N, C-alpha and C positions, 0 to 999 in steps of 0.2 A: 127144202133147205132151209134153216134158219140162220141168217147173219146179221150180226152185230156191227153197225160202224160207229166207231169210236172218233171224236173231235177232242182237240188239243184244247181250246179255251171256249170263252163261254160268253165273253163280253163283246165280241165283234161277230159279224156275219161277213165273211170273206166271198170270194166267187168261188173258192172250193166248196163251201157250202150251197150256193146258189145252183153249182153245177151238179152237186150230188142229187138235190132233190129234182131237179130238171131231168136227171137220168132215171129216176125213179116213179116219174109223174104215171106211168104206165107198167104195173108191175105184171110180172106171170104169176100165174096161179100156184106155180111149185115154188117160188120163191117167196119168203117173209123177211123184211127188213125191219129190226129195231136201232135206234139209236142211243149213244151213251155220250153224255157230256161230263165236265169237271165239277158244275154246279149250274144254279139257276139263274137266270138271264136271258138277256136277246137273243141267242141263239137256242136254247131250250124252248123258250117261247115260239120262236120262228118254227122249230120242226113240229112243234105239238100242233100249232095253226095249219102245217101241211099233213097233219092228220097220221103222224107218225108216234109210237110210243117211245117215249124218252125215259131212261135209267139215267139219273144224275148220281156220279160217284165221284167223290174228292179222292182220286185216286194219286199217288206221288209219283212223280218221276224219278230216276236215278240220280239226277241234280239235287240232293237233298239238304237238309240243314244238318239233320240229327242222323248218324250213322245205323244202320240196321231199319229206318222209317220205310226204306223202300221195299225191302224184304217183307216186312210185316204187312205193308198195304197189300203187296202181291199176293200174299197167303190168304189174306180174306176174300181179295177179289178173284183167285183162283177158284175158291169155295163156291162164290158165288156163280161164276161163269159154267162150272159142273152143274150146278143145279137148272141154269137156264138152258142148256144142252143146245148151245150154238155149234153149227157146223163151221165157219168160218167168222172169224174176226178181221175186219175191213177196216184198217187206219186210214183214215181220210187225210191226209199228208203224212210226211215222214216224222215230224215231230209227235205226232200221236201214238206212235209207235213205242216210244220209250216208257208211256203209261202203262201200257198192258202186255209187252211181250214175254216179262218174266213169270205173269199168272197166266197167259196163254199155254206158255211152254209146260208149267206145272198142271195145265189142266188138261194137256194133249190135245188143243186146239190148234188148227192152223192159221196162221195169221199173214195176210196180204197187207202190202202197201201199197196204197195208191198215192203215189208222190207227183208232187211238182215242184220239188226243191231242188237246189243244187247245192247240197251241204259240203264243208270242207272236208277232203280227204286225207287230211293232215291229221285228224283226230281218230286215234283208235276207237273210242268210243262209238263214232259214226259208221265205222266199218265192220264193228260188231255186232249193231244193230240191224245192218244189211244183212247180216249172215243167218242173224235167227230166224229172219221172214221166210216163209215157204216160196211165196211169191212176189216179185215186184210188178206193179203196175204202173207204167209210166205215161203220163198226159200227154206227151208228145216225142217226135222222134229223137228230138233234141234232147229230152231227158232221159230217154232209153240208151242213147249212146253215152250219156254219162255215168248208167249204173253198169252197163253189160260186162264191164271188166271185173265187177264185184260179184255178180250173183249169176248162177246159170240160167236163171228162168226169169226174163224180164219181157213183158209184152206192152203194147200199145192200146190204151182206150182214150181216144179224144174226146174231151168234153162235148157234150151235146148241148143244144140251147133252145127254150122253149118257144119257138117262132110265134105260134098263134095268140101266146099269152104278151109277148112284147108287142105284135101288131096292134093286139086289142089295147095297149095303153098308148100305143104311139097315133092310132085314129082317134082316141079320145082327147088326145091334145091337141086342141085349137090354138088356145092363147099363148102367145110364145112368153117366155119368162125373160127372155134376152131383148136388148135393144135391136130391131132391125136395121136400124141406120148404120148400126157398127159391122165391123168384119170380125166375128166372134170365134176366138181361137183357144180351145180346151185343153185341161189336163185332168184326168180322173182318176183317182186311185188313193190308195192309203199314202199318207205323207211320212215317208220312211227313205233311209238314204239309198238303196240301192233301185229305187223307182225313180230318182234324180229330179225332183219338181225345180230343184235349183238351178238344172241345166235348162230347161223350160224358161225359168225367168230369165236368167242372162243371155237368152236368145231375143228377150225382147227390146230392147235398145236397137237393133239390128233390122227388127223387122218393120218397127214404128217408121224409121226412116225412109221406107218403101211404101209402108201401108200405113197411113197416119190416123184413117178410122178404125184401126184394130183396136179391140179390146179383148185381154187375157181373164180366163177364168180357170181357178183352180178348185176343182170339187173333191171334198175328202180331207181326213182330220188324222191326227198321229194318235197313236196309243199314248196311254199316260208316261211311259218311260221316255217317250220321245216327242213330248212337248215344248222342250228346248228346241229341236230341229225345226218344230214348227214355227215358233217364233224367230228362229234364223231366217227362215225364208221370208217372212214379212219384213224382217229387218234389211235383206238383201235386196229387197225390192225399192226401199227407201234409197239405200246406198246407190242404186243404180239410177234413180230418180225417174221410176219407171211405175212407181206406187197407184198413182192416180190411173193408171191402164190396168191394173191388175184387181178382179174381185175375188177375195177368199169364201168360198160359200160354206165351208165345214162337210159335215156329212150330211147327205139328202139322201130321201128316200126315193126322191123323183130324179134320178140320175140320169135314167131312160130319156125323159124327156127334156131335158138339159141337152142331152147327145143330139137329139133331134133338131135343137134351135142354135147347134153351132155351127160355124162354116167349116171349119177343120178340126179334127181328134187329134191330140199328139201323145204317144206312148214314148216314155224317154228313157225306160229301164235299162240298166246297163246289160242285163240277162234276164229274160221272163219266159218260163215255160210254156204257158199257155192263157195269155191274156185275154179274158172274158169280155173286157171292155171293147175289143176291137171287132169282135163278133155283132155285140151289141151295136156299135156304131154303125156297122156295116147295113144292119137291118134300120137303122133309122136314118139312112141316107146321106151320112156326112161322112166324107172322104178322111182316111187314116193316113197319117204318117208316123211310122214308128222306128225303131231303133233296126238294124241290121243284124238283129243277133238271137238265139235261142228260140223257143218255138214261133216267135214272130213272123220267122222266115217261110214258117209253114202254113201261116194264115194268110199273110199280105205278098202277092207277088208284084215286084217292083214295075213300076209303070203300068200296072193292069188292074189290081184290086186296091192299089194304093200306092205309096211313095215310102222307100227307107232312106234313112241318113245314117252315115257313118258316126255310129257312138263312142268308137274306141280310140278316136284321135285326141288330141288336146285342145283341138278347137271345135269340138261336138257342137257346142250351141251355134255355131257358124254354120256347119254344116245342115242343121234343124232350119234355121232361119232361112237359110238358100231355097229349099224345098218348100217352105209354107209360102214365099214370094213366089215362086215358080207355079204352085198351085192356085194362087192368087190372080197370075196373070194369064194363064192358061185355061180358059173356062170350057174349052174342048176336052181337054185332057181329064179336068174334073168331073165332068158328066160323063166320060167313058169309066171312070172310075168309079162312080157311085153306081151305074149300071151294071158293071162286070162283077162287083161287090156284092151286090145284093143277089144277084144269079148263083154266085159263088157259095153263099151261104146255105140258100136252097139246095142245092145238088150235094153238100158235102156234111157239115156241121150240124144242120137242122134235120139231117136225114134218120128215120126210125130205124136205119143200118147200124148206125152208131149203138143207139141203145143195146140191140141185139146182141153186138158183138160182145157190148160188155156183160150182159148176162150169160153169155155162152163163154166167157172168160173165166167167169164165178165159177161155173158148172164144171169147169174142167179142173181149178184149184180144187173142187170138193171131192173129187175122186180120188 
């Protein structure tokens, strides 16, 4: 069986890309995977370094400037797909499916969408795109629930995580990147609206009243079209007079090592399908405080493998602040969460059973 995995963009390597390469680290003998990206850059380089054959195709999506361009590019892509003789096209994100669905339909190739998104159901173009897929693979039960009323064939394949690789990095990390005299609290992720780093910043004044030695770390950057949002975060920190308590790290390749050095990791998204950083934080021995929505609830059991905060109320930043202060004061709870979460990872998302289930799902689709 020969499968093409299609990616949306090429300028960033996000959790979706890390997750799929972790999933494919051990390949069965009867499945061959190749990758497709819309251009050369960070992602194509990363995939080639991982040993994958990468096809660079500057294919057009349906939101096009010139009428007919999508159909024309789909025609050329259809001819190429037929020549390559792929059995399945796996779109690694819902957005990626817009690039290839028409060409795949014309080529008579099944399309599966491995989705981590909650798109707007009010847009007919999105609903049409779901119907074009032969199968939907959801990254969490929460995402599956979101899609089930739109498609008859929705399954769940949780992301796995390469425990051995991450543990190797953690064991090699001896010198802390952060000042140990501080109580270090962090946010890691792309600086975009739905991840709500602004909520993280708004909690700071209420935390430092109780934890004067606290320092806050924001690791990640915005994509070019959201540079103004990133600038607004720095401006917000100044307006709240907490800019001296915050370090903006930008994009870092050593985010795993920074997670290890943190005392608490916070995930503040309004709804996150299946955040990989939670798994990484658990492996790093750093307790997690996350929003009580989406896939987070499948990964973090409140008061057992982490803490939830109510992200849906108007004072969500106060809810986050209270949980941070609580975990700072309750050292016993802190220690129990670290132990429980590490055991939870090894028994669930680090298991080889996750990978087998993923391959078995693809084989069922191919029949």
